[in-house]
Structure formats: structure tokens, C-alpha cells
N, C-alpha and C positions, 0 to 999 in steps of 0.2 A: 350297858349304860343306856339310860333313858333320856332322850332330849325332849323337852317340852317347848313347843313353839307357841308363842303368844298369838291369840286369834285377833287381837287388836293392837295396832301400832299407834302410839301417841307421840307426835313429833313436836318438838319445840324448834321453830325456825327463827333464826336471828340474822338481822342485818346490822352488824355492829358499827358503832360510831361513838366518838367521845361527846359530841353535842347531842345527837339523837341516836337511839337504838330502837330499831323496829323489831317487833316480836310477833309470833303467831303460834297458836296451838292448833294443830290439825290432828284428826283421828282418821285412821284408815282401817276399815274392817270389810273383809270379803270384797275387796276391789273398789269399795266406795270410800271417797275422801270427803270429809266435811270439816269446816272451820268451827272450832269450839269457842275461840276467843282470839283477839288480836289487837294490837295497838302500837304505840310508840311512847317511849319515855325520854325526857330530856334532862340534861344536867346543866346547871347554871354556869355560864362562862366566867362568872366572877370567882368561882371556886378554883383552888389549885388542882392540878392534874391528879395527885393522889386521892384527893377527896372525891373527884368526879369518878375515878376508877372504882373506888369503894362503893359509891352509890350504884354503879352499874352491876358490880358483883352482888350487892344485896338484892337488887331488883331481880336478877337472874335466879338467885337462890329462892326468892319468894315465889317466882313463877314455877320453879321446879317443885317447891313444897305444895303449891296450890293445885297443880295439874298433873303431877307425877308422870312426866314424859319418860318413855323408854329409849328415846334417841334425841339427839340435838343435831340440827342441820345448820350450818354456818356458811355465809357467803365468804369466799376467799377475798383477800385483799386485792383490790384493783389498784395497781400502782399508777399514780398520776404524777404530774410534774411538781407538785408541792410535797417535798420530802417531809416537812414538819407535819402536815396533815396525815400523810401515810404512816408516819411513826406513831402518832396519836391513835389512829384507827387500829394499828397493829397492837398497841397496848390494850385497847378495848377488847380486841379479839382474844388476846391472852387471858384477860380477866374472865371472859365468857367461857373459854376452854377450861380454865381453872375451876370455875363454879361447877361445870358439868362433871369434871374429873373428881371433885371432892364428893360428888353424889353418885359416882360409878355409872355415869350415863355416857354411852359411846357417842363420839363426835364425828360427824361426816362433813367434809368441806367440799363445796362446789364453786367452781369459777363462775363469773357472770355469764360467760358463753354457755356453759352447761345448763345454767338456770334458764336462760332465754330459750335455748333449744328445747328443753323439757316442757316449758310452759307455752311457747308460741310456735315451736317448730323452726324458728329462724334465729340464728345466732347473733344477728345484728339488729334485732328488734329494738324499737325505741321504748323508753320508760312507759309512755302512754299505752303502747300495745301490750306490754307486760301487764299493766294494771287492768286493762279491759279483759284480757284472757283469765287473769286471776278471778275477776268478778264473775265471768261466765262459768269457769270450771267449778268454782265453789258455790255458785248460785247466790252470790251476795246481792244485796239490794242496790249497792252502788260501789264504784271504785273507791278504795280507801283514799282518804284525803292526802295523806303524806306518802311520798315515794318509799320512805323507809319501811312503812307498814306493808305496802304492796310487795316490796322486795323480800321482806321476811316471809310473807305468805308464799311467794314464788319459790324461795329456797326450800321451804318446807314441802311444797308440791314436788319439786325436783327430787327430793329425798323419797317421798312417797312413791313416785313413779319409778324410781330406780330399784325399789324393793318389791319385786313381783310376787313374792311368796304369799302375800296377803291380799 
């Protein structure tokens, strides 16, 4: 049996949310990681939840179609005190996992602690510290404006750093 190992890893990083979903496309080749594209999309709060989830699904599918990632890295749900928010974020995560699964893209999940350690070396790093390290590591001109975007870049970096074979 012959196993072919891809020389380039293309990662779709996602920071899921019902209102805003951050996304990032990173490419890792020969130990070098670069950002190909990143951003954040929003759903209109006036829409019902099923419509918002459908929009998230369609956006993830369009990113997969455009960038052909071979892995998806997703931030795990951080349980907060607001159960309703946690439930909605969980539904958004499910839609993202479904989109990746329908395209046979493996999904890796990272806790906020794992992401912060991978990017900053410190598990209790503040959002601003994570953003600054994302900017530095990826040689971006500025820290992304929205935390959702920085978080998507950070989770994609955590995945890139955890896969040492490339």
C-alpha cells in the first residue's frame, strides 16, 4: 500500500457564532505558515435561527469550494453563564461540522486554552495578546479588527502547529 502525503496543508479555521463567524484560510508548506485570506461574516439578528444557520452553512460551503482546504480547525465551545447563547453557538458549530463532513474534510477541535498556548505560549492570554501574536506570526500588516477573525486565525495556527509533518 502506498500512502501519499500532501506537501501542502490548507486549513480552514473557524470561530463559530450565530451572530458572527470568524474564518481564516492558512496554508502550511515546509514548516512555513501563511494567511491566504480571512474575515468574518454576520447573520441578521432579525432572521429566525434556522435561516441564520442556513446562511452559515452556505458561507462555509462557499469557502470550501473557493479554497479547497484539506482540514478544518474549529474552536471548541466555551461554556459561559448564558445557556441560550451557548446553545446557539453549539448549533452554529454543528452546522460548520456538517458542512465539512459533507465535503469529506476532517475536523479538529481545539479548546480556547489549547489555542492560546499554541499562539502565545500562555493559556490565560487576553484577546489582545492573541491578536498581536497572530499578527506577528503571520506577518500581517495589522491585528484583524474583529476578535472573531483573530480567533479563527489563531485556531487555524493551533492546528498548523499541532501537525508537525509539514
